[in-house]
C-alpha positions, -999 to +999 in steps of 0.1 A: +001+000-001+027+020+008+048+020-024+013+023-047+007+057-027+043+070-030+039+059-071+008+079-067+024+107-054+050+109-078+029+107-109+010+135-092+043+158-089+052+148-123+023+159-139+025+190-118+064+198-128+058+186-166+041+216-174+066+242-156+051+238-120+069+247-088+071+231-053+073+245-023+091+229+005+087+230+041+108+212+068+102+205+105+129+182+128+121+171+161+132+145+189+106+120+196+101+108+233+117+075+225+150+098+220+156+093+185+150+120+157+134+125+127+122+148+099+099+155+076+095+175+046+066+189+033+058+197-003+031+228-014+017+233-049-012+252-066-023+236-099-035+247-130-068+256-115-056+271-086-061+245-062-033+243-030-024+212-026-001+199+009+014+168+015+040+150+034+069+141+011+088+122+034+096+115+072+128+100+077+149+088+109+180+111+114+208+091+127+241+116+125+247+126+166+252+162+149+221+175+132+246+197+107+233+224+083+249+201+057+233+170+071+200+184+070+202+195+035+217+161+026+187+146+037+164+170+018+180+165-013+177+128-005+139+134-007+132+151-034+155+133-054+138+102-048+107+122-060+118+133-089+113+172-080+149+187-075+144+211-108+111+224-098+116+229-063+109+270-056+115+274-020+125+256+011+112+270+043 
């Protein structure tokens, strides 16, 4: 089910970006009660019908002890690369 939904999301993003659409992203990083740390990336875009879309692109566990800007940027790039939207990212917040 996860892989089907992931492929559906990739197809939706590809349809949007093939026509020149851009995607803005937001990120959030936190520590859970189990002492594990996570980051999530959310994508936001407006389609040709001026309808706003917002969806979680991925959530990953952070494994390095130091969360430097380089490490977090690396994780962000891994996520947007895996979805094929790197060249269409407009903003990162």
